[in-house]
N, CA, C and O atoms as a GROMACS GRO file, in nm:
protein
  596
    1MET      N    1  10.239  11.220 -11.730
    1MET     CA    2  10.353  11.351 -11.778
    1MET      C    3  10.258  11.471 -11.803
    1MET      O    4  10.233  11.539 -11.704
    2PHE      N    5  10.210  11.503 -11.903
    2PHE     CA    6  10.173  11.636 -11.970
    2PHE      C    7  10.012  11.632 -11.894
    2PHE      O    8   9.919  11.593 -11.964
    3ARG      N    9   9.997  11.654 -11.819
    3ARG     CA   10   9.842  11.668 -11.727
    3ARG      C   11   9.746  11.718 -11.826
    3ARG      O   12   9.628  11.682 -11.828
    4ALA      N   13   9.813  11.823 -11.929
    4ALA     CA   14   9.703  11.949 -11.967
    4ALA      C   15   9.663  11.883 -12.036
    4ALA      O   16   9.542  11.891 -12.054
    5GLN      N   17   9.744  11.779 -12.116
    5GLN     CA   18   9.692  11.792 -12.290
    5GLN      C   19   9.567  11.643 -12.266
    5GLN      O   20   9.590  11.550 -12.189
    6GLN      N   21   9.466  11.652 -12.336
    6GLN     CA   22   9.380  11.538 -12.334
    6GLN      C   23   9.311  11.554 -12.462
    6GLN      O   24   9.263  11.657 -12.510
    7GLY      N   25   9.317  11.394 -12.528
    7GLY     CA   26   9.250  11.334 -12.605
    7GLY      C   27   9.178  11.209 -12.603
    7GLY      O   28   9.161  11.147 -12.498
    8ALA      N   29   9.131  11.164 -12.728
    8ALA     CA   30   9.050  11.028 -12.707
    8ALA      C   31   9.160  10.887 -12.702
    8ALA      O   32   9.258  10.887 -12.777
    9THR      N   33   9.134  10.781 -12.616
    9THR     CA   34   9.189  10.691 -12.611
    9THR      C   35   9.162  10.622 -12.731
    9THR      O   36   9.095  10.677 -12.818
   10LEU      N   37   9.210  10.502 -12.745
   10LEU     CA   38   9.191  10.428 -12.867
   10LEU      C   39   9.051  10.334 -12.866
   10LEU      O   40   8.988  10.295 -12.964
   11VAL      N   41   9.021  10.309 -12.703
   11VAL     CA   42   8.904  10.253 -12.700
   11VAL      C   43   8.805  10.334 -12.715
   11VAL      O   44   8.695  10.297 -12.757
   12GLU      N   45   8.838  10.464 -12.678
   12GLU     CA   46   8.713  10.567 -12.695
   12GLU      C   47   8.689  10.596 -12.846
   12GLU      O   48   8.582  10.651 -12.870
   13VAL      N   49   8.764  10.570 -12.945
   13VAL     CA   50   8.756  10.592 -13.035
   13VAL      C   51   8.683  10.475 -13.140
   13VAL      O   52   8.603  10.498 -13.230
   14LEU      N   53   8.732  10.361 -13.102
   14LEU     CA   54   8.693  10.229 -13.140
   14LEU      C   55   8.519  10.245 -13.082
   14LEU      O   56   8.442  10.211 -13.172
   15ALA      N   57   8.468  10.275 -12.995
   15ALA     CA   58   8.314  10.278 -12.940
   15ALA      C   59   8.278  10.363 -13.031
   15ALA      O   60   8.200  10.314 -13.112
   16ALA      N   61   8.314  10.510 -13.054
   16ALA     CA   62   8.234  10.592 -13.104
   16ALA      C   63   8.262  10.526 -13.290
   16ALA      O   64   8.168  10.582 -13.348
   17LEU      N   65   8.307  10.477 -13.354
   17LEU     CA   66   8.317  10.426 -13.452
   17LEU      C   67   8.179  10.306 -13.504
   17LEU      O   68   8.104  10.298 -13.601
   18ALA      N   69   8.205  10.213 -13.355
   18ALA     CA   70   8.089  10.098 -13.327
   18ALA      C   71   7.928  10.187 -13.369
   18ALA      O   72   7.849  10.169 -13.462
   19LEU      N   73   7.928  10.293 -13.243
   19LEU     CA   74   7.817  10.325 -13.235
   19LEU      C   75   7.783  10.362 -13.380
   19LEU      O   76   7.687  10.313 -13.440
   20ALA      N   77   7.929  10.518 -13.467
   20ALA     CA   78   7.844  10.512 -13.582
   20ALA      C   79   7.803  10.412 -13.735
   20ALA      O   80   7.736  10.432 -13.836
   21SER      N   81   7.874  10.318 -13.690
   21SER     CA   82   7.875  10.178 -13.758
   21SER      C   83   7.697  10.162 -13.776
   21SER      O   84   7.632  10.171 -13.880
   22LEU      N   85   7.642  10.131 -13.618
   22LEU     CA   86   7.553  10.077 -13.598
   22LEU      C   87   7.399  10.184 -13.650
   22LEU      O   88   7.296  10.135 -13.696
   23LEU      N   89   7.422  10.328 -13.627
   23LEU     CA   90   7.344  10.428 -13.677
   23LEU      C   91   7.358  10.410 -13.828
   23LEU      O   92   7.256  10.387 -13.892
   24VAL      N   93   7.440  10.416 -13.872
   24VAL     CA   94   7.468  10.394 -14.054
   24VAL      C   95   7.361  10.279 -14.088
   24VAL      O   96   7.276  10.282 -14.177
   25THR      N   97   7.387  10.164 -13.985
   25THR     CA   98   7.345  10.026 -14.050
   25THR      C   99   7.163  10.032 -14.047
   25THR      O  100   7.080   9.975 -14.117
   26GLY      N  101   7.151  10.108 -13.959
   26GLY     CA  102   7.041  10.133 -13.908
   26GLY      C  103   6.942  10.217 -14.000
   26GLY      O  104   6.827  10.186 -14.031
   27LEU      N  105   7.016  10.336 -14.037
   27LEU     CA  106   6.961  10.457 -14.137
   27LEU      C  107   6.957  10.366 -14.263
   27LEU      O  108   6.866  10.396 -14.341
   28MET      N  109   7.050  10.242 -14.307
   28MET     CA  110   7.054  10.162 -14.419
   28MET      C  111   6.960  10.071 -14.433
   28MET      O  112   6.923  10.030 -14.543
   29ALA      N  113   6.918  10.035 -14.330
   29ALA     CA  114   6.834   9.940 -14.365
   29ALA      C  115   6.678   9.964 -14.347
   29ALA      O  116   6.588   9.882 -14.364
   30PHE      N  117   6.669  10.110 -14.305
   30PHE     CA  118   6.505  10.176 -14.257
   30PHE      C  119   6.492  10.270 -14.453
   30PHE      O  120   6.384  10.312 -14.492
   31TYR      N  121   6.588  10.279 -14.517
   31TYR     CA  122   6.617  10.314 -14.653
   31TYR      C  123   6.561  10.224 -14.732
   31TYR      O  124   6.463  10.249 -14.801
   32ASP      N  125   6.633  10.083 -14.727
   32ASP     CA  126   6.628   9.976 -14.803
   32ASP      C  127   6.478   9.934 -14.817
   32ASP      O  128   6.422   9.908 -14.923
   33SER      N  129   6.415   9.930 -14.673
   33SER     CA  130   6.259   9.937 -14.622
   33SER      C  131   6.198   9.980 -14.726
   33SER      O  132   6.134   9.920 -14.812
   34ALA      N  133   6.227  10.112 -14.710
   34ALA     CA  134   6.129  10.267 -14.748
   34ALA      C  135   6.137  10.228 -14.961
   34ALA      O  136   6.044  10.255 -15.036
   35ALA      N  137   6.259  10.169 -15.002
   35ALA     CA  138   6.220  10.165 -15.157
   35ALA      C  139   6.166  10.074 -15.170
   35ALA      O  140   6.074  10.081 -15.251
   36LYS      N  141   6.188   9.946 -15.105
   36LYS     CA  142   6.092   9.824 -15.132
   36LYS      C  143   5.966   9.847 -15.136
   36LYS      O  144   5.887   9.783 -15.205
   37GLY      N  145   5.930   9.958 -15.047
   37GLY     CA  146   5.790  10.019 -15.029
   37GLY      C  147   5.718  10.084 -15.136
   37GLY      O  148   5.608  10.063 -15.186
   38TYR      N  149   5.818  10.176 -15.158
   38TYR     CA  150   5.791  10.242 -15.267
   38TYR      C  151   5.737  10.149 -15.380
   38TYR      O  152   5.621  10.132 -15.418
   39VAL      N  153   5.867  10.088 -15.428
   39VAL     CA  154   5.810  10.014 -15.581
   39VAL      C  155   5.730   9.899 -15.550
   39VAL      O  156   5.702   9.832 -15.649
   40GLY      N  157   5.674   9.847 -15.413
   40GLY     CA  158   5.574   9.762 -15.466
   40GLY      C  159   5.437   9.835 -15.430
   40GLY      O  160   5.342   9.757 -15.434
   41LEU      N  161   5.397   9.990 -15.390
   41LEU     CA  162   5.327  10.056 -15.389
   41LEU      C  163   5.294  10.115 -15.528
   41LEU      O  164   5.178  10.144 -15.556
   42THR      N  165   5.421  10.139 -15.637
   42THR     CA  166   5.377  10.169 -15.728
   42THR      C  167   5.302  10.076 -15.801
   42THR      O  168   5.189  10.097 -15.847
   43ALA      N  169   5.392   9.937 -15.815
   43ALA     CA  170   5.345   9.864 -15.881
   43ALA      C  171   5.154   9.826 -15.859
   43ALA      O  172   5.074   9.804 -15.950
   44VAL      N  173   5.138   9.829 -15.767
   44VAL     CA  174   5.051   9.823 -15.740
   44VAL      C  175   4.906   9.939 -15.793
   44VAL      O  176   4.790   9.922 -15.831
   45THR      N  177   4.977  10.031 -15.774
   45THR     CA  178   4.894  10.172 -15.866
   45THR      C  179   4.925  10.163 -16.024
   45THR      O  180   4.842  10.217 -16.098
   46ASP      N  181   5.030  10.103 -16.080
   46ASP     CA  182   5.039  10.108 -16.182
   46ASP      C  183   4.890   9.935 -16.203
   46ASP      O  184   4.816   9.929 -16.301
   47ARG      N  185   4.888   9.864 -16.127
   47ARG     CA  186   4.810   9.765 -16.176
   47ARG      C  187   4.698   9.836 -16.191
   47ARG      O  188   4.661   9.864 -16.305
   48GLN      N  189   4.603   9.892 -16.043
   48GLN     CA  190   4.505  10.000 -16.097
   48GLN      C  191   4.486  10.073 -16.210
   48GLN      O  192   4.383  10.063 -16.276
   49TYR      N  193   4.592  10.160 -16.243
   49TYR     CA  194   4.541  10.212 -16.335
   49TYR      C  195   4.550  10.137 -16.482
   49TYR      O  196   4.490  10.179 -16.580
   50THR      N  197   4.620  10.037 -16.481
   50THR     CA  198   4.595   9.930 -16.614
   50THR      C  199   4.409   9.910 -16.628
   50THR      O  200   4.341   9.918 -16.730
   51VAL      N  201   4.367   9.884 -16.490
   51VAL     CA  202   4.245   9.804 -16.485
   51VAL      C  203   4.112   9.908 -16.503
   51VAL      O  204   4.004   9.894 -16.560
   52ARG      N  205   4.175  10.026 -16.422
   52ARG     CA  206   4.080  10.133 -16.475
   52ARG      C  207   4.075  10.207 -16.610
   52ARG      O  208   3.982  10.277 -16.652
   53THR      N  209   4.166  10.186 -16.656
   53THR     CA  210   4.201  10.256 -16.774
   53THR      C  211   4.135  10.160 -16.932
   53THR      O  212   4.076  10.199 -17.032
   54ALA      N  213   4.175  10.038 -16.892
   54ALA     CA  214   4.118   9.920 -16.988
   54ALA      C  215   3.948   9.942 -16.948
   54ALA      O  216   3.868   9.914 -17.038
   55MET      N  217   3.898   9.986 -16.828
   55MET     CA  218   3.758   9.930 -16.795
   55MET      C  219   3.681  10.036 -16.832
   55MET      O  220   3.565  10.008 -16.863
   56GLU      N  221   3.723  10.184 -16.841
   56GLU     CA  222   3.677  10.318 -16.935
   56GLU      C  223   3.690  10.294 -17.071
   56GLU      O  224   3.609  10.368 -17.127
   57GLN      N  225   3.729  10.252 -17.124
   57GLN     CA  226   3.734  10.199 -17.276
   57GLN      C  227   3.648  10.094 -17.296
   57GLN      O  228   3.571  10.112 -17.391
   58ILE      N  229   3.639  10.008 -17.247
   58ILE     CA  230   3.517   9.952 -17.258
   58ILE      C  231   3.380   9.958 -17.199
   58ILE      O  232   3.279   9.901 -17.239
   59LYS      N  233   3.392  10.027 -17.110
   59LYS     CA  234   3.234  10.106 -17.075
   59LYS      C  235   3.199  10.197 -17.148
   59LYS      O  236   3.081  10.221 -17.122
   60ALA      N  237   3.240  10.272 -17.236
   60ALA     CA  238   3.237  10.397 -17.332
   60ALA      C  239   3.241  10.286 -17.482
   60ALA      O  240   3.242  10.367 -17.575
   61ASP      N  241   3.242  10.224 -17.510
   61ASP     CA  242   3.213  10.120 -17.649
   61ASP      C  243   3.066  10.076 -17.612
   61ASP      O  244   2.968  10.119 -17.672
   62VAL      N  245   3.060   9.978 -17.496
   62VAL     CA  246   2.955   9.924 -17.455
   62VAL      C  247   2.854  10.026 -17.456
   62VAL      O  248   2.746  10.006 -17.511
   63CYS      N  249   2.877  10.115 -17.410
   63CYS     CA  250   2.729  10.246 -17.397
   63CYS      C  251   2.696  10.249 -17.504
   63CYS      O  252   2.589  10.190 -17.519
   64SER      N  253   2.760  10.314 -17.643
   64SER     CA  254   2.739  10.312 -17.773
   64SER      C  255   2.669  10.177 -17.847
   64SER      O  256   2.573  10.182 -17.923
   65ALA      N  257   2.726  10.080 -17.815
   65ALA     CA  258   2.696  10.008 -17.904
   65ALA      C  259   2.526   9.970 -17.914
   65ALA      O  260   2.442   9.974 -17.824
   66ALA      N  261   2.514   9.939 -18.029
   66ALA     CA  262   2.361   9.863 -18.049
   66ALA      C  263   2.302   9.746 -18.034
   66ALA      O  264   2.184   9.718 -18.054
   67SER      N  265   2.435   9.644 -17.980
   67SER     CA  266   2.427   9.492 -17.984
   67SER      C  267   2.531   9.498 -17.934
   67SER      O  268   2.620   9.580 -17.958
   68VAL      N  269   2.532   9.381 -17.832
   68VAL     CA  270   2.636   9.305 -17.755
   68VAL      C  271   2.565   9.154 -17.768
   68VAL      O  272   2.449   9.113 -17.754
   69GLN      N  273   2.724   9.078 -17.809
   69GLN     CA  274   2.743   8.950 -17.759
   69GLN      C  275   2.871   8.897 -17.730
   69GLN      O  276   2.983   8.922 -17.775
   70ILE      N  277   2.824   8.808 -17.635
   70ILE     CA  278   2.948   8.791 -17.543
   70ILE      C  279   2.946   8.593 -17.558
   70ILE      O  280   2.855   8.513 -17.539
   71SER      N  281   3.086   8.572 -17.598
   71SER     CA  282   3.150   8.406 -17.630
   71SER      C  283   3.052   8.329 -17.536
   71SER      O  284   2.997   8.398 -17.450
   72ALA      N  285   3.024   8.208 -17.540
   72ALA     CA  286   3.034   8.155 -17.478
   72ALA      C  287   3.104   8.114 -17.319
   72ALA      O  288   3.079   8.099 -17.199
   73ASP      N  289   3.209   8.111 -17.425
   73ASP     CA  290   3.323   8.086 -17.228
   73ASP      C  291   3.346   8.231 -17.180
   73ASP      O  292   3.414   8.252 -17.080
   74GLY      N  293   3.289   8.332 -17.252
   74GLY     CA  294   3.319   8.421 -17.170
   74GLY      C  295   3.439   8.581 -17.217
   74GLY      O  296   3.425   8.703 -17.217
   75SER      N  297   3.510   8.517 -17.239
   75SER     CA  298   3.648   8.572 -17.300
   75SER      C  299   3.659   8.654 -17.411
   75SER      O  300   3.756   8.725 -17.436
   76VAL      N  301   3.505   8.640 -17.512
   76VAL     CA  302   3.505   8.735 -17.599
   76VAL      C  303   3.402   8.888 -17.618
   76VAL      O  304   3.291   8.859 -17.663
   77LEU      N  305   3.416   8.997 -17.600
   77LEU     CA  306   3.296   9.113 -17.660
   77LEU      C  307   3.323   9.154 -17.728
   77LEU      O  308   3.422   9.224 -17.750
   78HIS      N  309   3.194   9.104 -17.819
   78HIS     CA  310   3.162   9.151 -17.929
   78HIS      C  311   3.044   9.292 -17.943
   78HIS      O  312   2.929   9.266 -17.907
   79LEU      N  313   3.059   9.370 -17.970
   79LEU     CA  314   3.000   9.488 -18.013
   79LEU      C  315   2.966   9.513 -18.124
   79LEU      O  316   3.053   9.475 -18.202
   80THR      N  317   2.848   9.577 -18.193
   80THR     CA  318   2.840   9.634 -18.276
   80THR      C  319   2.771   9.747 -18.317
   80THR      O  320   2.666   9.762 -18.254
   81GLY      N  321   2.793   9.831 -18.401
   81GLY     CA  322   2.752   9.972 -18.397
   81GLY      C  323   2.659   9.987 -18.527
   81GLY      O  324   2.610   9.888 -18.582
   82THR      N  325   2.639  10.108 -18.569
   82THR     CA  326   2.588  10.132 -18.713
   82THR      C  327   2.654  10.102 -18.817
   82THR      O  328   2.598  10.052 -18.914
   83ASP      N  329   2.816  10.134 -18.814
   83ASP     CA  330   2.932  10.132 -18.918
   83ASP      C  331   3.014  10.071 -18.864
   83ASP      O  332   3.118  10.082 -18.929
   84GLN      N  333   3.027  10.012 -18.779
   84GLN     CA  334   3.149   9.883 -18.684
   84GLN      C  335   3.134   9.849 -18.622
   84GLN      O  336   3.050   9.890 -18.542
   85GLU      N  337   3.232   9.706 -18.598
   85GLU     CA  338   3.211   9.664 -18.501
   85GLU      C  339   3.371   9.650 -18.435
   85GLU      O  340   3.480   9.654 -18.492
   86ILE      N  341   3.326   9.629 -18.259
   86ILE     CA  342   3.434   9.609 -18.158
   86ILE      C  343   3.430   9.479 -18.107
   86ILE      O  344   3.327   9.419 -18.075
   87ARG      N  345   3.575   9.427 -18.099
   87ARG     CA  346   3.571   9.315 -18.035
   87ARG      C  347   3.712   9.360 -17.932
   87ARG      O  348   3.806   9.437 -17.953
   88PHE      N  349   3.667   9.258 -17.795
   88PHE     CA  350   3.760   9.292 -17.672
   88PHE      C  351   3.799   9.134 -17.650
   88PHE      O  352   3.722   9.038 -17.642
   89TYR      N  353   3.914   9.137 -17.645
   89TYR     CA  354   3.988   8.993 -17.586
   89TYR      C  355   4.087   8.955 -17.477
   89TYR      O  356   4.130   9.068 -17.455
   90HIS      N  357   4.134   8.898 -17.417
   90HIS     CA  358   4.253   8.903 -17.372
   90HIS      C  359   4.328   8.782 -17.429
   90HIS      O  360   4.290   8.665 -17.436
   91GLN      N  361   4.446   8.838 -17.471
   91GLN     CA  362   4.562   8.735 -17.495
   91GLN      C  363   4.713   8.735 -17.467
   91GLN      O  364   4.752   8.849 -17.491
   92ASN      N  365   4.784   8.681 -17.440
   92ASN     CA  366   4.875   8.654 -17.354
   92ASN      C  367   4.889   8.833 -17.276
   92ASN      O  368   4.920   8.942 -17.325
   93ALA      N  369   4.862   8.803 -17.180
   93ALA     CA  370   4.869   8.941 -17.077
   93ALA      C  371   4.852   9.047 -17.142
   93ALA      O  372   4.937   9.135 -17.125
   94THR      N  373   4.738   9.074 -17.235
   94THR     CA  374   4.744   9.190 -17.261
   94THR      C  375   4.536   9.193 -17.334
   94THR      O  376   4.473   9.106 -17.394
   95LEU      N  377   4.508   9.292 -17.301
   95LEU     CA  378   4.367   9.324 -17.332
   95LEU      C  379   4.351   9.408 -17.454
   95LEU      O  380   4.363   9.529 -17.466
   96TYR      N  381   4.320   9.312 -17.547
   96TYR     CA  382   4.304   9.437 -17.689
   96TYR      C  383   4.168   9.458 -17.720
   96TYR      O  384   4.073   9.396 -17.672
   97ARG      N  385   4.165   9.568 -17.823
   97ARG     CA  386   4.040   9.595 -17.875
   97ARG      C  387   4.046   9.583 -18.035
   97ARG      O  388   4.135   9.650 -18.088
   98ARG      N  389   4.000   9.540 -18.082
   98ARG     CA  390   3.998   9.512 -18.248
   98ARG      C  391   3.846   9.594 -18.309
   98ARG      O  392   3.730   9.551 -18.303
   99LEU      N  393   3.883   9.690 -18.351
   99LEU     CA  394   3.763   9.766 -18.416
   99LEU      C  395   3.794   9.744 -18.578
   99LEU      O  396   3.901   9.757 -18.639
  100THR      N  397   3.650   9.703 -18.631
  100THR     CA  398   3.639   9.702 -18.778
  100THR      C  399   3.546   9.795 -18.863
  100THR      O  400   3.426   9.793 -18.835
  101THR      N  401   3.583   9.862 -18.948
  101THR     CA  402   3.508   9.972 -18.992
  101THR      C  403   3.497   9.894 -19.134
  101THR      O  404   3.518   9.774 -19.152
  102LYS      N  405   3.455  10.008 -19.243
  102LYS     CA  406   3.464   9.998 -19.328
  102LYS      C  407   3.570  10.015 -19.422
  102LYS      O  408   3.558   9.968 -19.536
  103LYS      N  409   3.685  10.084 -19.382
  103LYS     CA  410   3.782  10.117 -19.404
  103LYS      C  411   3.873  10.039 -19.381
  103LYS      O  412   3.978  10.052 -19.444
  104GLY      N  413   3.858   9.941 -19.288
  104GLY     CA  414   3.970   9.790 -19.247
  104GLY      C  415   3.932   9.745 -19.123
  104GLY      O  416   3.830   9.769 -19.057
  105THR      N  417   4.051   9.659 -19.094
  105THR     CA  418   4.059   9.624 -18.910
  105THR      C  419   4.155   9.677 -18.795
  105THR      O  420   4.201   9.572 -18.749
  106THR      N  421   4.186   9.737 -18.754
  106THR     CA  422   4.267   9.778 -18.629
  106THR      C  423   4.290   9.736 -18.518
  106THR      O  424   4.260   9.814 -18.426
  107THR      N  425   4.338   9.630 -18.487
  107THR     CA  426   4.385   9.581 -18.316
  107THR      C  427   4.515   9.666 -18.288
  107THR      O  428   4.624   9.687 -18.342
  108ILE      N  429   4.433   9.714 -18.151
  108ILE     CA  430   4.518   9.790 -18.051
  108ILE      C  431   4.534   9.708 -17.914
  108ILE      O  432   4.433   9.653 -17.873
  109PRO      N  433   4.631   9.697 -17.854
  109PRO     CA  434   4.630   9.679 -17.723
  109PRO      C  435   4.597   9.796 -17.606
  109PRO      O  436   4.655   9.904 -17.598
  110ILE      N  437   4.505   9.756 -17.530
  110ILE     CA  438   4.442   9.850 -17.464
  110ILE      C  439   4.525   9.903 -17.315
  110ILE      O  440   4.544  10.014 -17.266
  111ALA      N  441   4.563   9.755 -17.271
  111ALA     CA  442   4.615   9.747 -17.163
  111ALA      C  443   4.690   9.617 -17.132
  111ALA      O  444   4.632   9.509 -17.115
  112ASP      N  445   4.802   9.631 -17.125
  112ASP     CA  446   4.917   9.526 -17.040
  112ASP      C  447   4.964   9.481 -16.921
  112ASP      O  448   5.004   9.568 -16.843
  113ASN      N  449   4.970   9.378 -16.889
  113ASN     CA  450   4.967   9.322 -16.806
  113ASN      C  451   4.841   9.247 -16.724
  113ASN      O  452   4.848   9.226 -16.603
  114VAL      N  453   4.760   9.220 -16.782
  114VAL     CA  454   4.639   9.175 -16.761
  114VAL      C  455   4.621   9.012 -16.716
  114VAL      O  456   4.653   8.923 -16.794
  115SER      N  457   4.581   8.992 -16.620
  115SER     CA  458   4.579   8.829 -16.596
  115SER      C  459   4.470   8.788 -16.631
  115SER      O  460   4.477   8.677 -16.683
  116ALA      N  461   4.334   8.847 -16.624
  116ALA     CA  462   4.233   8.823 -16.686
  116ALA      C  463   4.128   8.867 -16.693
  116ALA      O  464   4.075   8.898 -16.586
  117ALA      N  465   4.065   8.884 -16.798
  117ALA     CA  466   3.928   8.971 -16.902
  117ALA      C  467   3.794   8.868 -16.902
  117ALA      O  468   3.780   8.770 -16.976
  118THR      N  469   3.703   8.914 -16.805
  118THR     CA  470   3.598   8.827 -16.872
  118THR      C  471   3.459   8.916 -16.870
  118THR      O  472   3.430   9.002 -16.787
  119PHE      N  473   3.387   8.875 -16.975
  119PHE     CA  474   3.245   8.958 -17.001
  119PHE      C  475   3.120   8.829 -16.979
  119PHE      O  476   3.122   8.708 -17.002
  120CYS      N  477   3.038   8.900 -16.936
  120CYS     CA  478   2.902   8.788 -16.907
  120CYS      C  479   2.764   8.936 -16.887
  120CYS      O  480   2.757   9.058 -16.870
  121GLY      N  481   2.676   8.815 -16.905
  121GLY     CA  482   2.549   8.903 -16.920
  121GLY      C  483   2.415   8.874 -17.038
  121GLY      O  484   2.406   8.778 -17.114
  122SER      N  485   2.332   8.974 -17.027
  122SER     CA  486   2.222   8.902 -17.076
  122SER      C  487   2.165   9.057 -17.167
  122SER      O  488   2.158   9.163 -17.105
  123GLY      N  489   2.140   9.051 -17.270
  123GLY     CA  490   2.060   9.183 -17.344
  123GLY      C  491   2.122   9.265 -17.329
  123GLY      O  492   2.240   9.236 -17.349
  124LYS      N  493   2.106   9.369 -17.299
  124LYS     CA  494   2.172   9.504 -17.310
  124LYS      C  495   2.281   9.521 -17.180
  124LYS      O  496   2.379   9.595 -17.183
  125LEU      N  497   2.244   9.444 -17.079
  125LEU     CA  498   2.330   9.451 -16.950
  125LEU      C  499   2.452   9.377 -17.001
  125LEU      O  500   2.440   9.274 -17.067
  126VAL      N  501   2.567   9.432 -16.970
  126VAL     CA  502   2.716   9.346 -16.988
  126VAL      C  503   2.782   9.381 -16.836
  126VAL      O  504   2.768   9.480 -16.764
  127VAL      N  505   2.852   9.265 -16.818
  127VAL     CA  506   2.908   9.254 -16.644
  127VAL      C  507   3.064   9.224 -16.737
  127VAL      O  508   3.077   9.152 -16.836
  128ILE      N  509   3.163   9.297 -16.674
  128ILE     CA  510   3.299   9.319 -16.683
  128ILE      C  511   3.374   9.311 -16.584
  128ILE      O  512   3.356   9.381 -16.485
  129THR      N  513   3.472   9.226 -16.594
  129THR     CA  514   3.590   9.182 -16.520
  129THR      C  515   3.718   9.188 -16.564
  129THR      O  516   3.750   9.109 -16.653
  130VAL      N  517   3.811   9.273 -16.516
  130VAL     CA  518   3.944   9.299 -16.528
  130VAL      C  519   3.996   9.253 -16.391
  130VAL      O  520   3.940   9.246 -16.282
  131SER      N  521   4.105   9.228 -16.425
  131SER     CA  522   4.183   9.186 -16.300
  131SER      C  523   4.369   9.202 -16.411
  131SER      O  524   4.411   9.176 -16.524
  132SER      N  525   4.424   9.267 -16.268
  132SER     CA  526   4.587   9.253 -16.295
  132SER      C  527   4.679   9.252 -16.194
  132SER      O  528   4.675   9.310 -16.086
  133GLY      N  529   4.772   9.172 -16.245
  133GLY     CA  530   4.827   9.126 -16.115
  133GLY      C  531   4.799   8.942 -16.072
  133GLY      O  532   4.703   8.887 -16.126
  134GLU      N  533   4.880   8.869 -15.984
  134GLU     CA  534   4.822   8.803 -15.900
  134GLU      C  535   4.889   8.808 -15.771
  134GLU      O  536   4.977   8.886 -15.732
  135GLY      N  537   4.813   8.680 -15.694
  135GLY     CA  538   4.803   8.680 -15.539
  135GLY      C  539   4.786   8.782 -15.491
  135GLY      O  540   4.702   8.843 -15.556
  136SER      N  541   4.828   8.848 -15.391
  136SER     CA  542   4.822   8.958 -15.302
  136SER      C  543   4.831   9.058 -15.340
  136SER      O  544   4.792   9.141 -15.258
  137GLY      N  545   4.883   9.116 -15.472
  137GLY     CA  546   4.883   9.203 -15.531
  137GLY      C  547   4.804   9.207 -15.663
  137GLY      O  548   4.840   9.265 -15.765
  138CYS      N  549   4.678   9.129 -15.643
  138CYS     CA  550   4.598   9.154 -15.774
  138CYS      C  551   4.517   9.209 -15.746
  138CYS      O  552   4.467   9.205 -15.633
  139ARG      N  553   4.460   9.313 -15.888
  139ARG     CA  554   4.376   9.434 -15.863
  139ARG      C  555   4.273   9.364 -15.930
  139ARG      O  556   4.309   9.271 -16.002
  140THR      N  557   4.147   9.391 -15.919
  140THR     CA  558   4.027   9.292 -15.996
  140THR      C  559   3.940   9.421 -15.970
  140THR      O  560   3.928   9.479 -15.862
  141LEU      N  561   3.873   9.457 -16.104
  141LEU     CA  562   3.767   9.547 -16.087
  141LEU      C  563   3.617   9.484 -16.189
  141LEU      O  564   3.594   9.446 -16.304
  142THR      N  565   3.566   9.499 -16.096
  142THR     CA  566   3.421   9.443 -16.191
  142THR      C  567   3.304   9.556 -16.211
  142THR      O  568   3.274   9.627 -16.115
  143THR      N  569   3.247   9.567 -16.322
  143THR     CA  570   3.151   9.690 -16.341
  143THR      C  571   3.009   9.616 -16.421
  143THR      O  572   3.007   9.498 -16.457
  144ALA      N  573   2.904   9.707 -16.437
  144ALA     CA  574   2.792   9.638 -16.491
  144ALA      C  575   2.731   9.766 -16.580
  144ALA      O  576   2.690   9.872 -16.533
  145VAL      N  577   2.736   9.732 -16.706
  145VAL     CA  578   2.713   9.859 -16.769
  145VAL      C  579   2.625   9.845 -16.917
  145VAL      O  580   2.676   9.812 -17.024
  146ASN      N  581   2.514   9.870 -16.902
  146ASN     CA  582   2.408   9.915 -17.008
  146ASN      C  583   2.411   9.964 -17.151
  146ASN      O  584   2.450  10.079 -17.172
  147THR      N  585   2.381   9.902 -17.233
  147THR     CA  586   2.404   9.981 -17.388
  147THR      C  587   2.282  10.092 -17.358
  147THR      O  588   2.182  10.088 -17.287
  148ARG      N  589   2.351  10.212 -17.462
  148ARG     CA  590   2.275  10.348 -17.431
  148ARG      C  591   2.132  10.329 -17.573
  148ARG      O  592   2.020  10.382 -17.569
  149LEU      N  593   2.190  10.233 -17.691
  149LEU     CA  594   2.093  10.249 -17.811
  149LEU      C  595   2.034  10.131 -17.791
  149LEU      O  596   1.943  10.095 -17.866
   0.00000   0.00000   0.00000
């Protein structure tokens, strides 16, 4: 009839919609994958930060300790200074620091989501191992520290 008028047929419109939906599906799959990767990377970064922060606190206290005692099973680190005592121990996925002075005792959590904390050593050398997470997402840091006093 009217050959001058041109438009899209129903088949062409459906084909364009199918291609557009495939493109949107691919973009959503990419976005979902990137979001899961971001969440996983954030969790790993948090675990690394937790382990590092706890380790720095323990190292600072060990360096200033006059004497060091470690429980037989390696679960408690007891440090004695001139006018204070400090204990580090792991309980219910939390690493605690208990400070005892003449004014009293204060227990504070220094790291959450800690899966293990062990201490070993002899004399003035202390080997500290702190782990956070489980399986392939576990982050473990081990260091050896000498007391300065």
